[in-house]
C-alpha positions as CSV (number, residue, x, y, z in Angstrom):
1,M,-3.7,125.0,93.1
2,K,-4.0,121.9,95.3
3,L,-4.9,118.6,93.7
4,A,-7.5,116.5,95.6
5,R,-6.2,113.2,96.9
6,F,-8.3,110.1,97.4
7,S,-8.4,107.7,100.2
8,P,-6.9,104.2,100.0
9,P,-10.3,102.4,99.5
10,T,-10.9,104.6,96.4
11,A,-7.5,103.8,95.0
12,A,-7.9,100.2,95.8
13,T,-10.9,99.9,93.5
14,L,-8.7,101.0,90.6
15,L,-5.4,99.4,91.5
16,L,-5.6,95.9,92.7
17,G,-3.6,94.7,95.7
18,L,-4.4,96.1,99.1
19,T,-1.6,94.8,101.2
20,T,0.7,97.5,102.5
21,V,4.3,96.7,102.5
22,I,6.6,99.2,104.2
23,G,10.3,99.3,103.6
24,P,12.9,97.7,106.0
25,G,13.1,99.4,109.3
26,A,10.1,101.6,108.6
27,V,7.8,99.7,110.9
28,D,10.0,100.6,113.9
29,S,10.1,104.2,112.8
30,Y,6.3,104.4,112.9
31,A,5.9,102.6,116.2
32,A,4.3,104.5,119.0
33,S,5.0,103.2,122.5
34,D,2.6,103.5,125.4
35,V,4.2,104.1,128.8
36,P,2.0,104.6,131.9
37,L,3.1,107.7,133.8
38,P,3.5,107.4,137.7
39,I,1.3,110.5,138.3
40,A,-2.4,110.8,139.1
41,H,-3.1,113.6,136.7
42,F,-1.6,115.5,133.8
43,A,-1.2,119.2,133.3
44,H,1.7,120.1,130.9
45,M,4.8,118.7,129.2
46,V,8.0,120.1,127.7
47,V,10.9,118.4,126.0
48,D,14.5,119.1,127.1
49,A,16.4,117.2,124.4
50,P,19.9,118.5,125.1
51,H,19.7,117.1,128.6
52,G,17.6,114.0,127.6
53,H,14.6,114.9,129.8
54,L,10.9,115.1,129.5
55,F,9.3,117.3,132.2
56,I,5.7,116.5,133.0
57,S,3.5,118.4,135.5
58,G,0.4,117.0,137.2
59,G,-1.5,120.1,138.4
60,S,-3.5,120.5,141.5
61,G,-3.0,117.7,144.1
62,T,0.5,116.7,143.0
63,D,3.7,117.5,144.9
64,G,6.3,117.5,142.3
65,I,7.3,117.5,138.6
66,L,7.9,114.1,136.9
67,V,11.1,113.7,134.9
68,T,11.8,110.9,132.5
69,D,14.3,110.1,129.8
70,L,13.3,110.7,126.2
71,D,11.6,107.3,126.0
72,G,9.5,107.9,129.1
73,G,11.6,105.6,131.2
74,N,13.7,106.1,134.4
75,P,11.1,108.3,136.1
76,T,12.2,110.6,138.9
77,L,10.4,113.4,140.8
78,I,11.4,116.9,141.5
79,G,9.8,117.3,144.9
80,G,8.6,120.4,146.6
81,E,6.8,121.8,143.6
82,P,3.1,121.4,144.8
83,G,0.4,121.8,142.2
84,A,2.8,122.6,139.3
85,T,0.9,123.3,136.1
86,G,2.3,125.3,133.2
87,L,6.0,124.6,132.2
88,A,8.4,126.5,129.9
89,L,12.2,126.3,129.2
90,S,14.5,129.3,129.2
91,D,15.9,130.4,125.8
92,D,19.3,128.8,126.6
93,G,17.6,125.6,128.0
94,S,19.4,125.9,131.4
95,A,16.2,126.5,133.4
96,L,12.8,125.0,133.6
97,Y,10.0,127.3,134.8
98,A,7.0,125.9,136.5
99,A,3.8,127.7,137.5
100,L,2.6,127.0,141.1
101,P,-0.9,128.5,141.2
102,D,-1.6,127.1,144.7
103,Q,1.6,128.9,145.9
104,D,1.1,132.1,144.0
105,A,4.6,131.6,142.6
106,I,6.8,130.5,139.7
107,A,9.7,128.1,140.3
108,A,13.0,128.1,138.4
109,I,14.6,124.6,138.2
110,S,18.1,123.8,136.9
111,T,17.9,121.4,134.0
112,E,21.4,120.1,134.9
113,S,20.9,119.4,138.6
114,L,17.1,119.0,138.6
115,T,16.8,121.2,141.7
116,E,15.0,124.4,142.3
117,S,17.3,127.4,141.9
118,A,14.8,130.2,142.5
119,R,11.2,130.9,143.3
120,Y,9.4,134.1,142.3
121,G,6.3,135.1,144.2
122,T,3.6,136.6,142.0
123,G,1.4,138.1,144.7
124,A,-1.4,136.8,146.8
125,G,-4.4,135.4,144.8
126,T,-2.6,135.7,141.5
127,R,-2.5,131.9,140.8
128,P,-0.1,131.9,137.8
129,D,-0.9,129.1,135.3
130,S,0.2,129.3,131.6
131,L,3.9,130.2,130.9
132,A,5.8,131.3,127.8
133,V,9.3,132.7,127.2
134,A,9.4,135.4,124.5
135,G,11.8,138.3,123.8
136,G,14.1,137.1,126.6
137,T,11.4,137.4,129.3
138,L,9.3,134.9,131.1
139,W,5.6,135.7,130.7
140,F,2.7,134.2,132.7
141,G,-1.1,134.2,132.6
142,Y,-2.6,134.6,136.0
143,G,-5.9,135.3,137.8
144,T,-9.2,133.5,138.6
145,A,-12.5,133.2,136.8
146,G,-13.8,136.7,136.2
147,A,-10.5,138.4,136.3
148,G,-7.1,137.7,134.8
149,G,-4.0,139.3,133.4
150,I,-0.5,138.8,132.0
151,G,2.6,139.2,134.1
152,S,6.4,138.9,133.6
153,V,9.6,137.8,135.3
154,D,12.7,139.5,134.0
155,G,16.3,138.4,134.2
156,T,16.8,139.8,137.6
157,G,13.8,138.0,139.0
158,T,11.6,141.1,139.2
159,V,7.9,140.2,138.9
160,T,5.6,142.7,137.1
161,L,1.8,142.3,136.9
162,R,-0.7,143.8,134.5
163,Q,1.7,143.9,131.6
164,D,-1.3,144.1,129.2
165,S,-3.4,147.2,129.4
166,G,-6.6,145.3,128.5
167,S,-8.7,143.2,130.8
168,W,-9.2,139.5,130.7
169,P,-12.3,137.6,131.9
170,A,-10.1,134.7,133.0
171,P,-6.5,133.7,133.3
172,P,-5.2,133.8,129.6
173,M,-3.4,130.9,128.0
174,L,0.0,132.0,126.5
175,A,1.8,130.7,123.4
176,T,5.0,131.6,121.5
177,T,7.1,130.2,118.7
178,P,8.9,126.8,119.2
179,T,12.3,128.6,119.0
180,P,13.2,132.0,120.7
181,S,11.4,135.0,119.2
182,G,9.6,138.1,120.2
183,V,6.1,136.8,119.3
184,L,3.6,136.2,122.1
185,A,-0.1,135.4,121.9
186,A,-2.7,135.1,124.6
187,A,-6.2,133.7,124.4
188,V,-9.2,132.9,126.7
189,Q,-12.6,131.3,126.1
190,T,-15.5,133.8,126.0
191,G,-18.7,131.9,125.4
192,D,-19.1,130.9,121.7
193,T,-16.0,132.9,120.8
194,S,-12.4,133.1,121.9
195,A,-10.7,136.4,122.8
196,V,-7.2,136.4,121.2
197,V,-4.5,139.1,121.5
198,T,-1.0,139.0,119.8
199,Y,2.0,141.0,121.0
200,R,5.5,142.0,120.3
201,A,7.6,141.2,123.3
202,E,10.8,143.4,123.7
203,G,12.7,144.7,126.6
204,G,10.4,143.2,129.2
205,A,7.3,145.0,127.7
206,L,4.4,144.0,125.5
207,T,3.2,145.8,122.5
208,R,-0.2,144.8,121.1
209,Q,-0.3,143.8,117.5
210,A,-3.9,142.6,117.1
211,A,-6.9,141.8,119.3
212,K,-10.0,140.0,118.1
213,A,-12.8,137.7,119.1
214,L,-12.4,134.6,116.9
215,P,-15.3,132.2,116.1
216,V,-13.8,129.4,118.1
217,P,-16.0,127.7,120.7
218,G,-14.5,125.2,123.1
219,L,-11.0,126.6,123.0
220,S,-8.7,123.9,124.4
221,D,-5.2,124.9,123.1
222,F,-3.4,127.1,120.5
223,A,0.0,127.5,119.1
224,V,2.2,130.0,117.1
225,T,3.7,128.7,113.9
226,A,7.5,128.4,113.6
227,D,7.9,131.6,111.7
228,G,5.6,133.5,114.1
229,Q,3.3,134.6,111.3
230,H,0.2,132.5,112.1
231,L,-1.9,131.0,114.9
232,A,-3.2,127.4,115.0
233,V,-6.3,127.4,117.3
234,S,-7.6,124.0,118.6
235,S,-11.3,123.4,119.1
236,W,-12.9,120.1,119.6
237,E,-16.4,121.6,119.3
238,R,-15.7,123.2,115.9
239,P,-12.4,122.1,114.3
240,S,-11.1,124.4,111.7
241,D,-8.2,124.6,109.3
242,N,-8.1,128.4,109.4
243,R,-4.6,130.1,109.7
244,Y,-5.0,133.3,111.7
245,R,-2.4,135.9,110.9
246,T,-0.7,137.2,114.0
247,S,-0.4,140.8,112.6
248,D,-4.2,141.3,112.4
249,L,-5.8,137.9,113.3
250,A,-7.4,137.7,109.8
251,V,-7.8,134.3,108.2
252,D,-4.7,133.8,105.9
253,G,-5.0,130.5,104.1
254,R,-5.5,127.1,105.4
255,F,-3.5,124.5,107.4
256,A,-3.1,121.1,105.6
257,M,-5.6,119.6,108.1
258,P,-8.2,120.9,110.5
259,V,-6.9,121.7,114.0
260,G,-9.2,119.7,116.3
261,A,-9.4,118.0,119.6
262,T,-7.7,119.2,122.7
263,A,-4.1,119.9,121.9
264,V,-1.9,121.5,119.2
265,A,1.9,121.8,119.0
266,V,4.3,123.2,116.3
267,D,7.7,121.8,115.4
268,P,10.6,124.2,114.8
269,D,10.5,123.3,111.1
270,G,6.8,124.2,110.9
271,T,5.2,120.8,111.1
272,V,1.9,120.9,113.1
273,A,0.6,118.2,115.4
274,G,-3.1,118.2,116.4
275,G,-5.9,115.9,117.5
276,A,-7.3,113.3,115.1
277,G,-10.6,112.7,116.8
278,P,-10.9,112.2,120.6
279,Y,-8.6,109.2,120.8
280,G,-5.7,110.1,118.5
281,F,-3.4,112.7,117.0
282,E,-1.7,113.4,113.7
283,A,1.3,115.3,112.3
284,F,0.8,117.3,109.1
285,P,2.6,120.1,107.2
286,E,1.6,123.7,107.9
287,T,0.4,124.1,104.3
288,G,-0.4,121.8,101.4
289,E,-2.8,118.9,101.9
290,G,-2.9,115.6,103.8
291,Y,-0.9,114.4,106.8
292,Y,2.2,112.4,107.6
293,H,0.7,109.9,110.0
294,E,-2.1,109.2,112.5
295,Y,-1.6,107.7,116.0
296,Y,-4.3,106.4,118.4
297,F,-4.6,105.6,122.1
298,D,-6.3,102.5,123.2
299,D,-9.8,103.1,124.5
300,P,-10.6,104.6,127.0
301,L,-7.6,106.9,126.8
302,R,-8.0,110.1,124.8
303,L,-5.6,113.0,124.0
304,A,-5.1,115.2,127.1
305,P,-5.4,119.1,126.9
306,D,-1.9,120.5,126.2
307,G,-0.9,116.9,125.7
308,L,1.4,117.3,122.6
309,A,5.1,118.3,122.5
310,W,7.8,118.0,119.8
311,A,11.4,117.0,120.1
312,P,13.4,120.1,118.8
313,D,14.7,118.2,115.8
314,G,11.3,116.8,114.8
315,S,12.4,113.2,115.2
316,R,9.8,112.5,117.9
317,L,6.3,113.6,118.8
318,Y,5.2,113.1,122.3
319,A,1.5,112.8,123.4
320,V,-0.2,112.1,126.7
321,G,-3.5,110.4,126.9
322,V,-5.9,110.3,129.9
323,D,-9.1,108.6,130.7
324,A,-12.5,110.3,130.8
325,S,-11.8,111.5,134.4
326,G,-8.4,113.0,133.5
327,G,-6.6,110.2,135.2
328,A,-4.3,107.3,134.2
329,P,-1.9,109.5,132.2
330,T,-0.1,107.5,129.5
331,L,2.8,108.7,127.4
332,Q,2.9,107.8,123.7
333,T,6.1,108.5,121.7
334,A,5.8,108.7,117.9
335,R,9.1,108.2,116.1
336,D,9.8,109.7,112.7
337,P,6.4,111.5,112.7
338,E,7.3,113.7,109.7
339,T,7.5,110.8,107.3
340,A,4.3,109.7,105.5
341,W,3.7,106.0,104.8
342,V,3.5,104.9,101.2
343,R,1.4,101.9,100.0
344,L,2.1,100.2,96.7
345,Y,-0.7,98.9,94.4
346,G,-0.3,96.7,91.4
347,S,-2.8,96.8,88.5
348,S,-3.9,93.3,87.3
349,T,-7.0,91.2,87.5
350,T,-8.1,88.2,89.5
351,T,-8.5,86.4,86.1
352,P,-5.3,84.6,85.3
353,L,-3.3,85.5,82.3
354,A,-3.2,82.7,79.7
355,P,0.2,81.4,78.6
356,G,1.6,83.7,75.9
357,E,-1.0,86.4,76.6
358,P,0.2,90.0,76.5
359,Y,-0.1,92.0,79.7
360,T,0.5,95.5,81.1
361,F,1.6,95.6,84.8
362,R,1.2,99.0,86.5
363,A,2.5,100.0,89.9
364,G,0.8,102.9,91.7
365,F,1.0,104.6,95.1
366,D,-1.1,105.9,97.9
367,S,-0.1,108.0,100.9
368,P,-2.0,110.3,103.3
369,L,0.3,113.1,102.3
370,S,-0.7,114.8,99.0
371,L,1.6,116.0,96.3
372,S,2.2,119.7,96.0
373,A,0.9,121.5,93.0
374,D,4.4,121.4,91.3
375,Q,4.9,117.7,91.7
376,P,3.7,115.6,88.7
377,M,4.3,112.4,90.6
378,I,5.6,111.0,93.9
379,P,9.3,111.9,94.4
380,G,12.0,109.2,94.5
381,T,13.0,106.3,92.3
382,V,11.2,103.1,91.5
383,R,12.7,99.7,90.6
384,I,10.6,97.0,89.0
385,T,12.0,93.5,88.9
386,R,10.3,90.6,87.0
387,Y,10.5,87.0,88.2
388,D,9.5,83.9,86.1
389,D,10.8,80.5,85.3
390,A,13.2,82.0,82.7
391,D,14.6,84.5,85.3
392,P,14.1,82.9,88.8
393,D,16.6,85.4,90.3
394,G,14.8,88.3,88.8
395,L,15.3,90.6,85.8
396,L,15.4,94.3,86.4
397,I,13.2,96.3,84.1
398,P,15.7,99.0,82.9
399,D,13.3,101.8,82.1
400,P,9.7,101.3,83.3
401,T,7.4,103.9,81.7
402,S,6.1,106.5,84.1
403,T,2.7,108.2,83.9
404,P,2.2,111.6,85.7
405,G,-0.5,111.7,88.3
406,H,-4.0,112.6,87.5
407,T,-7.3,112.6,89.3
408,P,-9.3,110.7,90.3
409,S,-7.6,107.3,90.0
410,D,-3.8,107.9,89.9
411,F,-3.1,110.9,92.0
412,F,0.6,110.0,92.7
413,G,1.5,108.9,89.3
414,S,2.5,105.3,88.3
415,Y,5.0,103.1,86.5
416,Y,4.1,100.3,84.1
417,V,5.8,97.6,82.0
418,V,4.4,95.5,79.2
419,G,5.3,91.9,78.2
420,T,3.9,88.4,77.4
421,A,2.9,85.8,80.0
422,P,5.4,82.9,80.1
423,A,4.4,79.6,78.5
424,T,4.8,77.8,81.8
425,G,5.3,78.6,85.4
426,S,4.6,81.7,87.5
427,L,5.0,85.4,87.0
428,S,5.7,88.1,89.6
429,F,7.0,91.6,90.0
430,R,8.9,93.2,92.9
431,V,8.4,96.9,93.2
432,D,10.9,98.9,95.3
433,Y,10.2,102.6,96.0
434,S,13.2,104.5,97.5
435,G,11.2,107.1,99.4
436,D,12.1,110.8,99.3
437,G,11.6,113.8,101.4
438,H,8.6,113.2,103.6
439,Y,7.6,109.9,101.8
440,A,8.8,106.6,103.3
441,P,10.3,103.8,101.3
442,A,8.1,100.9,100.4
443,S,8.5,97.5,98.7
444,R,6.1,94.8,97.6
445,T,6.0,91.7,95.5
446,F,3.0,91.2,93.2
447,D,2.1,87.6,92.1
448,I,0.4,87.6,88.7
449,P,-1.6,84.4,88.1
450,V,-0.8,82.6,84.9
451,A,-3.0,79.7,84.1
452,K,-5.4,78.3,81.6
453,Y,-8.9,79.8,82.1
454,A,-12.2,79.6,80.3
455,P,-13.4,82.5,78.3
456,T,-17.2,83.2,78.1
457,I,-19.2,82.1,75.1
458,A,-22.3,83.7,73.7
459,L,-24.6,82.3,70.9
460,T,-27.0,83.9,68.5
461,A,-29.6,81.5,67.1
462,P,-33.0,81.7,65.6
463,S,-35.8,80.6,67.9
464,A,-37.5,78.8,65.1
465,A,-36.6,77.5,61.6
466,N,-38.2,75.6,58.7
467,R,-37.4,71.9,58.3
468,A,-35.1,71.2,55.4
469,A,-34.2,74.9,55.1
470,A,-30.7,76.3,55.6
471,M,-30.1,78.2,58.9
472,T,-27.0,79.7,60.7
473,I,-26.0,79.9,64.3
474,T,-23.3,82.4,65.2
475,G,-21.2,82.7,68.4
476,R,-18.5,84.7,70.0
477,L,-15.9,83.9,72.6
478,T,-15.0,86.7,75.0
479,W,-11.8,87.1,77.1
480,P,-11.5,89.6,79.9
481,H,-8.4,91.1,78.2
482,A,-6.1,90.5,75.2
483,H,-6.0,86.8,74.1
484,V,-4.1,84.4,71.9
485,T,-6.0,83.1,68.9
486,T,-6.1,79.3,69.4
487,G,-8.5,76.3,69.3
488,A,-11.7,75.4,67.5
489,V,-15.4,75.0,68.3
490,H,-17.0,71.5,68.1
491,V,-20.8,71.1,67.5
492,V,-23.0,68.3,68.8
493,K,-26.6,68.2,67.7
494,T,-29.6,66.6,69.6
495,D,-33.0,66.0,68.0
496,Q,-35.8,63.5,68.1
497,G,-33.9,61.1,65.9
498,H,-30.7,61.4,68.0
499,P,-31.7,61.8,71.6
500,S,-28.1,61.1,72.7
501,G,-26.7,63.7,70.3
502,Y,-24.2,63.3,67.4
503,A,-21.3,65.4,66.1
504,V,-22.2,67.6,63.2
505,G,-19.0,69.6,62.6
506,T,-16.1,71.7,63.8
507,V,-15.8,75.4,63.1
508,P,-12.7,77.7,63.4
509,V,-12.5,80.7,65.7
510,A,-11.7,84.0,64.2
511,A,-9.1,86.4,65.8
512,D,-12.0,88.4,67.4
513,G,-13.4,85.2,68.9
514,G,-16.3,84.9,66.4
515,F,-17.5,81.7,64.7
516,A,-20.5,80.5,62.6
517,F,-22.2,77.2,62.0
518,H,-24.6,76.3,59.1
519,D,-27.1,73.5,59.1
520,T,-30.2,72.3,57.2
521,P,-32.2,70.4,59.9
522,Q,-34.2,67.3,58.6
523,V,-35.9,66.4,61.9
524,G,-38.6,68.7,63.2
525,G,-39.2,69.7,66.8
526,A,-36.6,70.9,69.2
527,N,-33.1,70.8,67.7
528,T,-30.4,71.5,70.4
529,Y,-26.9,72.5,69.3
530,A,-24.1,72.2,71.9
531,F,-21.0,74.3,71.0
532,T,-17.8,73.4,72.9
533,Y,-14.6,75.5,72.5
534,D,-11.7,73.1,73.1
535,G,-9.4,75.9,74.6
536,G,-6.6,75.3,72.2
537,T,-3.1,75.5,73.8
538,S,-3.9,78.3,76.2
539,Y,-7.4,78.1,77.6
540,L,-9.8,75.8,79.3
541,P,-12.8,74.4,77.4
542,V,-16.2,76.1,77.6
543,T,-19.6,75.0,76.4
544,A,-22.9,76.7,75.5
545,S,-26.0,75.5,73.8
546,A,-28.8,76.9,71.6
547,K,-32.3,75.4,71.0
548,V,-34.1,75.9,67.7
549,Q,-37.7,74.8,67.2
550,V,-37.9,73.3,63.7
551,S,-41.2,73.3,62.0
552,R,-43.3,70.2,61.4
553,A,-46.4,69.5,59.3
554,T,-49.8,69.2,61.0
555,A,-51.2,65.7,61.0
556,S,-54.9,65.0,60.1
557,L,-56.4,63.7,63.4
558,S,-60.1,63.3,64.4
559,V,-62.0,61.6,67.2
560,A,-65.7,60.7,67.2
561,T,-68.3,58.8,69.2
562,D,-71.1,56.6,67.8
563,A,-73.7,59.0,69.3
564,K,-73.9,62.4,70.8
565,S,-76.2,61.7,73.7
566,Y,-76.5,58.6,76.0
567,H,-78.4,57.4,79.0
568,S,-76.3,56.8,82.1
569,G,-74.6,53.4,81.9
570,A,-74.6,53.1,78.2
571,T,-71.4,52.0,76.3
572,V,-69.8,54.6,74.0
573,K,-67.8,53.6,71.0
574,V,-64.9,56.0,70.6
575,T,-63.0,56.1,67.3
576,A,-59.8,58.0,66.5
577,H,-58.7,58.5,62.9
578,L,-55.1,59.4,62.0
579,G,-54.1,60.6,58.5
580,T,-50.7,60.6,56.8
581,T,-47.6,60.8,59.1
582,Y,-43.9,60.0,58.7
583,N,-42.5,57.5,61.2
584,S,-45.1,57.2,63.9
585,R,-48.7,55.8,63.9
586,V,-49.3,55.7,67.6
587,V,-52.5,57.4,69.0
588,T,-53.7,57.5,72.6
589,L,-57.4,57.8,73.5
590,Y,-58.5,59.5,76.7
591,A,-61.8,60.0,78.6
592,Q,-62.4,62.9,81.0
593,P,-65.8,62.7,82.8
594,A,-67.2,66.0,84.1
595,G,-65.7,66.8,87.5
596,A,-63.1,64.0,87.3
597,S,-59.5,63.7,86.0
598,R,-58.6,62.3,82.6
599,T,-57.9,58.6,82.2
600,Q,-56.3,56.7,79.3
601,L,-58.6,54.4,77.4
602,K,-56.2,52.9,74.9
603,S,-52.9,53.6,73.3
604,G,-51.4,52.0,70.2
605,K,-50.9,52.0,66.5
606,V,-53.9,52.7,64.3
607,D,-55.1,50.0,61.9
608,A,-54.6,50.0,58.2
609,Q,-57.5,52.4,57.8
610,G,-55.9,54.8,60.3
611,N,-58.4,54.0,63.1
612,L,-58.0,53.2,66.8
613,V,-61.2,52.1,68.6
614,A,-62.0,52.0,72.4
615,Y,-65.2,51.5,74.4
616,Y,-66.3,53.4,77.5
617,R,-69.3,53.0,79.9
618,I,-70.6,56.5,80.4
619,S,-72.2,57.8,83.6
620,R,-71.9,61.6,83.1
621,N,-71.0,64.1,80.4
622,T,-67.6,63.1,79.1
623,V,-64.9,64.6,76.8
624,F,-63.1,62.1,74.7
625,S,-59.7,63.1,73.2
626,A,-57.2,61.6,70.8
627,A,-53.5,62.5,71.1
628,F,-50.7,62.0,68.5
629,A,-47.3,62.5,70.0
630,G,-45.7,63.6,66.7
631,D,-42.8,62.3,64.8
632,Y,-39.8,63.6,62.8
633,R,-41.9,65.5,60.4
634,Y,-45.3,65.9,61.9
635,A,-46.1,67.9,65.0
636,P,-47.9,66.7,68.1
637,R,-51.6,67.2,68.0
638,T,-54.6,66.6,70.3
639,V,-58.3,66.7,69.3
640,S,-61.4,66.1,71.3
641,T,-65.2,65.7,71.2
642,G,-67.9,65.6,73.8
643,A,-70.7,63.1,74.6
644,T,-73.7,64.1,76.8
645,V,-75.6,61.9,79.3
646,T,-79.4,62.5,79.0
647,P,-81.0,62.1,82.4
648,T,-84.4,60.3,83.0
649,V,-87.3,62.3,84.4
650,R,-90.2,60.3,86.1
651,T,-93.4,62.2,86.9
652,Q,-96.1,61.6,89.6
653,M,-99.5,63.3,90.2
654,Q,-100.6,63.8,93.7
655,W,-104.2,63.5,95.0
656,P,-106.1,62.6,91.7
657,T,-109.5,60.9,92.3
658,G,-109.3,58.8,89.2
659,T,-108.7,58.8,85.5
660,T,-110.9,59.3,82.4
661,R,-110.4,58.8,78.7
662,I,-111.0,61.7,76.4
663,G,-110.4,60.5,72.9
664,T,-107.2,58.5,73.0
665,T,-105.7,60.4,75.9
666,T,-105.9,59.5,79.6
667,Y,-106.7,62.4,81.9
668,Q,-106.1,62.6,85.7
669,V,-109.4,63.7,87.4
670,F,-109.5,66.2,90.2
671,Y,-112.3,67.9,92.1
672,K,-112.1,71.5,93.3
673,S,-113.1,70.5,96.7
674,E,-109.7,68.8,97.1
675,V,-108.1,72.2,97.2
676,N,-104.7,71.5,95.6
677,M,-103.2,69.6,92.7
678,G,-99.6,68.2,93.2
679,F,-97.1,67.3,90.5
680,N,-93.7,65.6,91.4
681,L,-90.7,65.0,89.1
682,L,-87.7,62.7,89.8
683,V,-84.4,63.2,87.9
684,T,-81.9,60.4,87.6
685,P,-78.9,60.4,87.9
686,R,-79.1,63.0,90.7
687,Q,-76.8,66.0,90.6
688,S,-76.9,68.9,93.1
689,G,-77.4,72.3,91.7
690,G,-79.9,71.5,88.9
691,H,-83.1,73.3,88.4
692,M,-86.6,72.4,87.2
693,T,-89.1,74.5,85.3
694,V,-92.8,73.4,85.2
695,Y,-95.1,74.3,82.3
696,L,-99.0,74.2,82.6
697,E,-101.1,74.5,79.4
698,H,-104.9,75.0,78.9
699,Y,-106.8,73.7,75.9
700,Y,-109.3,76.0,74.4
701,S,-110.3,77.5,71.0
702,G,-108.9,74.4,69.4
703,A,-105.3,74.8,70.7
704,W,-103.1,74.5,73.8
705,H,-102.2,77.7,75.5
706,Q,-99.6,78.2,78.3
707,V,-101.1,79.1,81.6
708,T,-98.0,79.4,83.7
709,A,-94.3,78.4,84.0
710,Q,-92.6,78.2,87.3
711,D,-89.0,78.8,86.5
712,C,-85.7,77.6,88.1
713,G,-87.0,75.7,91.0
714,A,-84.1,73.9,92.7
715,V,-84.2,70.1,92.6
716,Y,-83.9,68.5,96.0
717,S,-80.9,66.5,97.0
718,D,-82.7,63.2,96.4
719,G,-83.5,64.2,92.8
720,W,-87.2,65.1,93.4
721,Y,-88.9,68.4,92.6
722,G,-92.5,69.2,93.7
723,Y,-95.1,71.5,92.2
724,V,-98.4,72.5,93.8
725,R,-101.3,74.6,92.3
726,A,-104.7,75.5,93.8
727,L,-107.5,73.7,92.0
728,K,-109.8,76.7,92.2
729,L,-107.6,78.3,89.5
730,F,-108.7,75.7,87.0
731,T,-111.8,76.1,84.8
732,S,-114.2,73.3,85.5
733,N,-114.4,70.4,83.1
734,D,-111.7,72.0,80.8
735,H,-108.6,70.1,79.6
736,Y,-105.1,70.8,80.9
737,R,-101.6,69.3,80.6
738,I,-98.4,69.7,82.6
739,R,-94.7,68.8,82.2
740,G,-91.2,69.7,83.5
741,H,-87.9,70.7,82.0
742,Y,-84.7,69.9,83.9
743,T,-81.6,72.2,83.5
744,P,-78.3,71.0,84.9
745,P,-76.1,73.5,87.0
746,A,-74.3,76.1,85.0
747,N,-70.9,75.0,86.3
748,G,-69.8,71.4,86.5
749,A,-72.8,69.9,84.7
750,Q,-72.5,66.1,84.6
751,T,-75.6,65.6,82.3
752,G,-77.6,67.4,79.7
753,S,-81.0,68.9,80.0
754,V,-84.3,66.9,79.5
755,W,-88.1,67.3,79.1
756,S,-90.6,65.1,80.9
757,Q,-93.6,63.7,79.1
758,W,-96.9,65.6,79.2
759,T,-99.4,64.5,82.0
760,Y,-103.0,65.4,81.1
761,L,-105.7,66.4,83.7
762,T,-109.2,67.8,84.1
763,V,-110.9,69.4,87.1
764,H,-114.6,68.8,88.0
765,P,-116.7,71.1,90.1
766,G,-117.8,70.0,93.6
């Protein structure tokens, strides 16, 4: 069963230290050089390691085959090979075969002399393309769109067409094992699938093993595994890690990585190389999980079709990149491609260790190549060396403890050591990993910060307490990891009696960081307690505070005016009275007229009777308040009272003809011929929004009776209000009286309400 491996970012969140350090010489082994190739286009590439050559064809429009050394240098051209495409080496490596589709021929070129030794015509219109040597015979795919086949060239140079009894809708691509064998495979794209046939090649003849349409759209390349048992089929449109069995083309397990992009190649030891996105390629084991290394071209280059080839010993992987038009071929050589990088991570925290503090240092690993199911941890040896002031040249940890790998945080296993931070100076660890098998060596030094730092402090205090009653405040210091018990907590208290604060005690710190402080506060109000941990010998100081509201008695306080209602302009006497207090006798008097802000009238100590008196000229409704600021034992308090301004209402009759005395009362005289009676009222002081109600009463049967009431008439802006009534509505020679009632506005009233006096009238006929 495969274990799932996690990417470096996942591991990094669990093991601190993201810098990769690769062992000496490893950087060069991973380097991939980019060499521009002196050809316009790329078609195919083979590696002739014994003779130190790379053979590279350019396809249609070229006139020869490019030859370089194994580093891509010293380019030469084998001329006279127009339009060369597919390339293959003979089993003994003495001959290079090149397909010449424009010539309907295949050329044989000596790998010693780099000259053409033979040319085999394949027949008019055959256009040979893909080549493979299997079972001692050279095989070639040929044909054009709509018709294709497989042909052969035997040791005598005899060309035979239609070696496969089936039909092909296009020239088939051919593939065989990276070392001589009798396995041959052919494939061609057929819409959303790929037609694939496997053969046994013996004695110059092909025997079909399996034929099947595989669910592979966008077929760009395919390869036979080193043992000849499986196919790796490359598709950029639908990458897949399926291994297809050559015996029946059924899916038989998975490759370690999906086979994507435009090229795939197999090393003789079984390692697979395939595309890693459009701009790169990677090498990975046939089975297992993960990969050895990824390589990338610089934009705009991308991996070319058929653009991968292995050195026979697996020491190098060659790749050709081209631009979007297929031009600007560039060779990239990956050295040591079957060794996976290893990154080292060291567990610690960014918070420094305190001097003398115990620690655990853990070294872990990450790599793109996963462990196999039978590996409990990464193979190889690990050396951990500690450096500090006592051992500046390093002290090798003899037997670091190992922990087998587990998911999800420590897949490759880890090593750890325990110790105590030095009293002074720095602390660091060097981790050296030897590497083993496909894992590269790695080294890294981890600096562990050692310094005084401040823990965090949390307090638990009551929000309120009674004066002169015992109370307790508890606290706890918290460190991010194990700590040394050292230091004490000092308490400073601030209250009304000590605004600058004063020391009230020192409390010890328990091993778990806890502490407690007891107090019996004598001063009421806000009592603030500042707790400062001094850090002892190993930590920095830290301070926190708690505020407790201590209860106070309620002082007796009152405020009164010498009347409740005044006319505008009158002088109001305001008296505040303060009862028993502790150490303050100061009272402040305020006045707040309606619609205006509050102003201070007077502030000072009350007299021997507890009184403070102020005077105020009133012009509108006013609220008077007295404020006691509080003292050590009595709480602040404010009380208030209101005084009302009573407005003046003046009345005026309109259009009377005279007056008459009836008994002791003067009556206004009207005649019905005058049509209307008018009654005006003037309110002072004026205030917008007030209303007037006029009441008219009729005297009969020995009593006054209300005739009408005109409600809520708005007073004019100049303070006047006018009332008119038709005289014909009055009974001749009877007695009447009229008056008004002023109501201030519901909101923002500056005065109280008021009645006018009665005005008496009588109406004569005529």
